[in-house]
C-alpha positions in Angstrom: -15.1 0.9 25.0 -13.6 4.2 25.4 -10.1 4.7 27.3 -7.9 7.7 28.7 -4.8 6.8 27.1 -4.6 5.9 23.1 -3.2 2.4 22.2 -0.1 2.4 19.9 -0.3 0.9 16.6 2.1 -1.5 15.2 3.9 -2.9 12.1 4.9 -6.3 12.8 7.0 -8.9 10.4 5.1 -12.0 11.0 7.1 -14.8 9.7 6.8 -17.1 7.2 3.8 -19.5 7.3 2.8 -21.7 10.1 6.3 -21.1 12.2 4.6 -21.1 15.5 3.3 -25.0 15.0 7.1 -25.6 13.5 9.4 -25.5 16.6 10.6 -29.0 16.5 11.7 -28.5 12.6 12.9 -24.9 13.3 14.2 -24.7 16.3 15.3 -21.4 17.5 14.9 -19.9 14.2 12.3 -17.6 15.3 13.2 -17.2 19.2 13.7 -13.6 18.6 10.8 -12.5 16.8 8.3 -14.8 18.8 9.8 -12.8 22.0 9.3 -9.4 20.4 5.3 -10.5 20.0 4.9 -11.7 23.3 6.2 -9.1 24.4 3.7 -6.8 23.3 0.7 -6.9 25.7 3.1 -6.2 28.5 4.1 -3.1 26.5 0.1 -1.9 25.6 -0.1 -2.4 29.7 -3.7 -3.3 29.5 -6.0 -6.3 27.5 -7.5 -4.5 24.3 -10.9 -5.1 23.5 -10.1 -6.6 20.1 -7.2 -6.2 17.5 -7.8 -4.5 14.3 -5.5 -7.2 11.8 -4.2 -5.8 8.6 -2.4 -8.8 7.1 -0.4 -8.3 4.0 -2.2 -12.2 2.4 -5.8 -10.2 2.0 -6.2 -8.1 -0.9 -9.6 -6.8 -2.4 -11.1 -4.3 -5.0 -12.6 -2.0 -1.7 -11.2 -2.0 1.9 -12.9 -5.3 3.1 -13.5 -5.8 6.6 -13.9 -9.7 7.9 -17.5 -10.1 9.9 -17.3 -13.6 11.2 -18.3 -13.7 14.3 -16.1 -17.3 14.8 -13.6 -16.8 11.8 -12.4 -19.9 10.1 -9.0 -21.0 9.3 -7.2 -20.2 5.8 -4.2 -22.4 5.5 -2.7 -20.4 2.7 0.9 -21.5 2.5 2.3 -24.1 0.9 4.9 -27.2 1.1 4.8 -27.4 4.9 4.2 -30.2 7.4 1.0 -32.0 7.0 0.6 -30.7 10.8 0.5 -27.4 10.0 -2.6 -27.9 7.9 -4.7 -28.9 10.8 -3.7 -26.0 13.2 -6.4 -23.6 15.2 -6.4 -20.0 16.4 -10.0 -19.9 17.5 -10.2 -16.5 18.6 -13.6 -14.8 18.3 -14.6 -12.4 15.6 -16.0 -9.2 16.4 -19.1 -8.3 13.6 -20.0 -5.2 16.1 -16.1 -3.9 15.4 -16.2 -5.4 11.8 -19.2 -2.8 10.8 -17.4 0.1 13.2 -14.7 -0.2 11.0 -17.2 -0.1 7.8 -18.6 2.9 8.9 -15.5 4.6 9.7 -14.3 4.0 6.0 -17.5 5.3 4.8 -17.5 8.5 6.5 -14.2 8.8 4.8 -15.1 8.0 1.5 -13.1 5.4 0.9 -14.7 2.4 -0.5 -15.5 -0.2 1.7 -17.0 -4.1 2.2 -18.4 -6.2 4.9 -17.2 -10.3 4.2 -19.3 -12.4 7.0 -17.3 -15.8 5.6 -13.9 -14.8 5.6 -11.1 -16.7 7.8 -7.6 -16.2 9.3 -4.7 -16.4 7.4 -1.6 -16.8 8.6 -0.4 -13.4 8.4 -2.9 -13.1 11.5 -3.1 -16.2 12.9 0.8 -17.0 13.4 1.6 -14.4 15.0 -1.6 -13.9 17.2 -0.4 -17.2 18.6 2.6 -15.6 19.8 0.8 -12.6 20.9 -2.1 -14.1 22.3 -1.5 -17.7 22.6 -5.1 -18.3 24.5 -7.1 -16.6 21.7 -9.0 -15.0 24.3 -9.2 -11.3 22.2 -11.2 -11.1 19.5 -10.0 -10.4 16.2 -11.2 -8.9 13.0 -8.9 -8.8 9.7 -9.3 -6.0 7.2 -8.1 -6.1 3.9 -5.4 -4.0 1.7 -7.1 -2.5 -1.4 -5.9 -4.1 -4.8 -3.4 -1.6 -6.4 -1.5 -1.3 -2.9 -1.4 2.5 -3.6 0.6 3.9 -0.2 -1.4 6.9 0.0 -4.6 5.4 0.2 -3.6 2.8 3.0 -2.2 5.9 4.9 -5.6 7.4 4.3 -7.2 4.3 5.7 -4.9 4.4 8.4 -6.3 8.0 9.2 -9.5 7.0 9.1 -9.8 4.0 11.5 -7.7 6.2 13.9 -10.3 6.5 16.5 -10.6 2.6 17.3 -7.4 3.8 19.4 -9.5 5.4 21.6 -11.9 2.6 22.0 -9.5 0.4 23.3 -9.0 -1.4 19.3 -5.5 -2.3 18.9 -4.5 -1.5 15.3 -1.2 -4.4 13.7 -0.6 -4.2 10.3 1.2 -7.4 9.8 3.6 -7.7 6.6 7.0 -8.7 6.6 9.8 -5.7 6.4 11.7 -7.5 3.7 10.0 -10.1 1.4 12.1 -11.9 -1.7 11.6 -15.6 -1.4 13.9 -15.7 -4.0 16.7 -13.7 -2.6 16.7 -15.2 1.1 19.4 -16.2 3.3 23.0 -14.8 3.4 22.8 -13.7 0.1 20.5 -11.0 0.6 22.7 -9.7 3.6 23.5 -6.5 2.2 20.3 -5.4 0.0 18.1 -6.0 3.2 20.3 -3.7 5.7 20.9 -1.1 2.9 16.2 -1.4 2.8 16.0 -2.1 6.5 18.4 1.1 7.4 16.6 3.2 5.3 12.9 1.9 6.8 14.2 2.8 10.4 15.8 6.4 9.2 12.3 6.8 7.9 9.6 5.6 10.0 11.9 6.3 13.9 14.3 9.2 13.1 12.4 11.3 10.4 9.9 13.7 12.0 6.4 12.6 11.9 5.4 14.5 8.6 8.5 13.8 6.9 7.7 10.2 7.3 4.8 9.8 5.6 6.3 11.7 2.9 9.3 9.1 2.5 7.0 6.3 2.8 4.8 7.7 -0.1 8.1 7.5 -2.5 9.5 4.6 -0.5 10.1 2.7 -4.2 12.7 5.1 -4.2 14.8 4.1 -1.3 18.2 1.7 -1.2 17.3 -1.9 -2.7 13.5 -1.2 -2.4 12.6 -3.3 -5.1 14.9 -6.1 -4.3 13.4 -6.3 -0.7 10.2 -6.2 -1.9 9.3 -6.9 -5.6 5.7 -6.8 -4.8 4.6 -4.5 -1.9 2.1 -5.9 -0.5 4.3 -6.9 2.5 5.3 -3.5 3.2 2.1 -1.7 2.5 0.5 -2.7 6.1 3.1 -0.3 7.2 1.1 2.7 5.6 -1.8 2.0 7.8 -0.3 1.8 11.0 1.7 5.2 10.0 -1.2 6.6 9.1 -3.2 5.8 11.9 -0.7 7.3 14.3 0.6 9.9 11.7 1.7 12.6 14.4 3.4 10.2 16.9 6.7 8.8 17.1 8.0 5.3 16.1 9.9 3.2 17.8 11.7 -0.2 16.3 10.6 -2.9 18.7 12.1 -5.9 17.1 15.3 -6.3 14.6 17.8 -8.8 14.1 20.7 -9.0 11.1 21.4 -12.4 10.7 17.5 -14.1 10.3 17.5 -17.2 8.4 21.3 -16.7 8.0 21.5 -13.3 7.0 18.5 -10.7 6.5 18.0 -7.6 8.2 14.4 -7.5 9.7 12.4 -5.3 11.8 9.0 -4.4 13.5 7.9 -0.9 14.7 5.2 0.7 17.3 4.1 3.8 17.1 2.5 6.1 19.6 3.3 5.4 23.1 3.6 2.5 25.4 2.0 2.2 28.1 4.5 0.1 30.0 
């Protein structure tokens, strides 16, 4: 499907584990994040033909695309209540979109593979439960590539950018702050330092400068405290690469998440609403 306007791209902070199914246990902890995710359909102004989700929780030697028509569930977390290992997000997959993505990657000279068995991990099914709770929109996951090279993932975004004109919503799913050993009030200062840098780099900086800053993200204030390992940041590179020349906007932010952490999500390109 070709449309007259391009869909934006997103980098979302997807939260921890199966949080949408733990409201009794967690109360309002995720209320603001949930509201921001639930607002995405209004922002884009139409129902996409499909969503291509780049999750921090899937890494492969080559960029690998999920091809199952009915993706199963992957409960890739531990220590949560028993009922969270029975939850389902039953959105259909799209083998056709998966093959389209693979062809775009191959045409760009990027290593690409197809996985017909892979299921949804929580980097996909948890935020999707807030974005499209009825699971009516097809969802396809695309892996990161091992090594987590920022330039490769920006190139990945460039390669899949044509999908935006085909009514496919590209979403990078990670966390703007991901250090599970330094969580809570003690992370207030370091998370704010990195989040302030991130907002300046992807919103305030000119698009060309934005890419240069992201290529050298590890030199940012508190970068390696915010991301001891960068798999939860790298999906941002894909979202930026797919909207390289377009403006960024912070669409979700709070500075006291889990008692003091600064977290954010971003949209790139114009919203329709």
